[in-house]
KEVEXMI-766559 format. One record per residue (C-alpha): residue number from 1; x, y, z. Coordinates in steps of 0.2 Angstrom, whole numbers, padded with zeros to 4 digits, always signed. Example, Ala and Ser with C-alpha at 12.3 -4.5 7.8 and 13.67 -1.06 7.14 Angstrom:
BEGIN
1; +0062; -0022; +0039
2; +0068; -0005; +0036
END
This chain:
BEGIN
1; +0000; +0000; +0001
2; +0007; +0015; -0007
3; +0009; +0031; +0009
4; +0009; +0048; +0006
5; +0011; +0062; +0017
6; +0000; +0077; +0014
7; -0011; +0090; +0021
8; -0029; +0087; +0024
9; -0037; +0104; +0022
10; -0049; +0109; +0037
11; -0057; +0127; +0042
12; -0070; +0137; +0036
13; -0071; +0145; +0017
14; -0057; +0158; +0016
15; -0048; +0150; +0032
16; -0038; +0137; +0028
17; -0032; +0126; +0041
18; -0022; +0110; +0040
19; -0018; +0093; +0047
20; -0002; +0087; +0042
21; -0007; +0064; +0038
22; +0003; +0050; +0031
23; -0013; +0041; +0021
24; -0014; +0030; +0009
25; -0013; +0037; -0011
26; -0030; +0031; -0017
27; -0038; +0041; +0002
28; -0048; +0057; -0004
29; -0040; +0072; +0001
30; -0049; +0076; +0016
31; -0052; +0058; +0018
32; -0048; +0040; +0028
33; -0028; +0044; +0035
34; -0018; +0031; +0046
35; -0011; +0044; +0056
36; -0011; +0061; +0059
37; +0008; +0071; +0059
38; +0004; +0087; +0066
39; -0006; +0103; +0059
40; -0001; +0118; +0049
41; -0010; +0134; +0050
42; -0005; +0145; +0036
43; -0016; +0162; +0043
44; -0003; +0166; +0057
45; +0012; +0175; +0052
46; +0024; +0167; +0053
47; +0013; +0149; +0049
48; +0011; +0140; +0063
49; +0019; +0121; +0064
50; +0014; +0108; +0076
51; +0024; +0092; +0069
52; +0026; +0075; +0079
53; +0048; +0073; +0072
54; +0047; +0057; +0076
55; +0032; +0049; +0068
56; +0036; +0058; +0052
57; +0055; +0054; +0052
58; +0044; +0035; +0056
59; +0035; +0034; +0041
60; +0047; +0044; +0030
61; +0063; +0028; +0035
62; +0045; +0016; +0030
63; +0045; +0024; +0011
64; +0029; +0034; +0013
65; +0034; +0050; +0001
66; +0027; +0070; +0004
67; +0015; +0080; -0008
68; +0026; +0096; -0014
69; +0019; +0106; +0002
70; +0021; +0094; +0013
71; +0040; +0089; +0010
72; +0042; +0111; +0010
73; +0036; +0109; +0028
74; +0045; +0094; +0033
75; +0060; +0102; +0028
76; +0056; +0118; +0038
77; +0054; +0107; +0054
78; +0070; +0097; +0050
79; +0060; +0081; +0047
80; +0070; +0077; +0030
81; +0085; +0083; +0037
82; +0084; +0069; +0053
83; +0080; +0057; +0040
84; +0094; +0061; +0030
85; +0107; +0059; +0046
86; +0100; +0043; +0051
87; +0103; +0035; +0031
88; +0122; +0041; +0036
89; +0120; +0034; +0052
90; +0113; +0017; +0046
91; +0128; +0017; +0029
92; +0141; +0021; +0044
93; +0145; +0037; +0039
94; +0140; +0044; +0056
95; +0140; +0039; +0073
96; +0121; +0041; +0082
97; +0130; +0057; +0093
98; +0136; +0066; +0080
99; +0121; +0065; +0069
100; +0113; +0072; +0086
101; +0125; +0085; +0088
102; +0121; +0091; +0068
103; +0101; +0091; +0072
104; +0105; +0099; +0087
105; +0115; +0112; +0081
106; +0104; +0115; +0065
107; +0087; +0115; +0076
108; +0096; +0128; +0086
109; +0100; +0140; +0069
110; +0083; +0138; +0063
111; +0073; +0144; +0080
112; +0084; +0159; +0081
113; +0079; +0162; +0062
114; +0062; +0160; +0066
115; +0066; +0172; +0082
116; +0072; +0184; +0071
117; +0058; +0183; +0059
118; +0045; +0185; +0073
119; +0057; +0199; +0082
120; +0057; +0210; +0066
121; +0038; +0208; +0062
122; +0033; +0214; +0078
123; +0045; +0229; +0076
124; +0038; +0234; +0060
125; +0021; +0233; +0066
126; +0025; +0243; +0082
127; +0032; +0257; +0070
128; +0016; +0255; +0057
129; +0006; +0258; +0074
130; +0018; +0273; +0079
131; +0017; +0282; +0062
132; -0002; +0278; +0059
133; -0004; +0287; +0079
134; +0008; +0300; +0073
135; -0002; +0304; +0057
136; -0019; +0302; +0067
137; -0011; +0317; +0080
138; -0009; +0327; +0065
139; -0023; +0328; +0057
140; -0031; +0329; +0077
141; -0021; +0347; +0077
142; -0024; +0353; +0059
143; -0043; +0352; +0065
144; -0041; +0360; +0082
145; -0030; +0372; +0073
146; -0045; +0375; +0059
147; -0057; +0379; +0072
148; -0049; +0388; +0083
149; -0046; +0405; +0074
150; -0063; +0404; +0071
151; -0066; +0406; +0088
152; -0053; +0419; +0092
153; -0059; +0431; +0080
154; -0076; +0430; +0087
155; -0069; +0434; +0105
156; -0060; +0451; +0097
157; -0071; +0455; +0087
158; -0084; +0456; +0104
159; -0069; +0463; +0112
160; -0069; +0477; +0100
161; -0086; +0484; +0099
162; -0087; +0487; +0116
163; -0069; +0498; +0115
164; -0080; +0508; +0101
165; -0092; +0514; +0108
166; -0083; +0521; +0125
167; -0074; +0531; +0112
END
């Protein structure tokens, strides 16, 4: 039975939410699956991915073929790299300790990249909010300035009239 690791769509129209599943190739896209490996939410920035790494690697070791999108997600989370390292261990090119060290270094680097992106997005959002606040403040000051001379002219006119009557 050929097995694919693929996405199973959930969520409402216009707001997709996916399960990452191992399924028989003959099953429907949203139909029966063998094992749920994780979830993928593209609606957040950056996209939220929760993946059972060991389960995904087990399926890859047993010959499951990921779809293009699932392959990209598995690569992003490190399942493809871990599968590659396990192949190296099996061939004798690496020891288990070396493979674990390489994988942990890769995970730390990837986590740093993700945190950098999250931080830059937060800074960009804060800058956009500050810019919008300044623009709103400028509009309010302009509105106050436009209304203020009319009130002052009325007060000045009222003050001059009685002064001219006294003379």
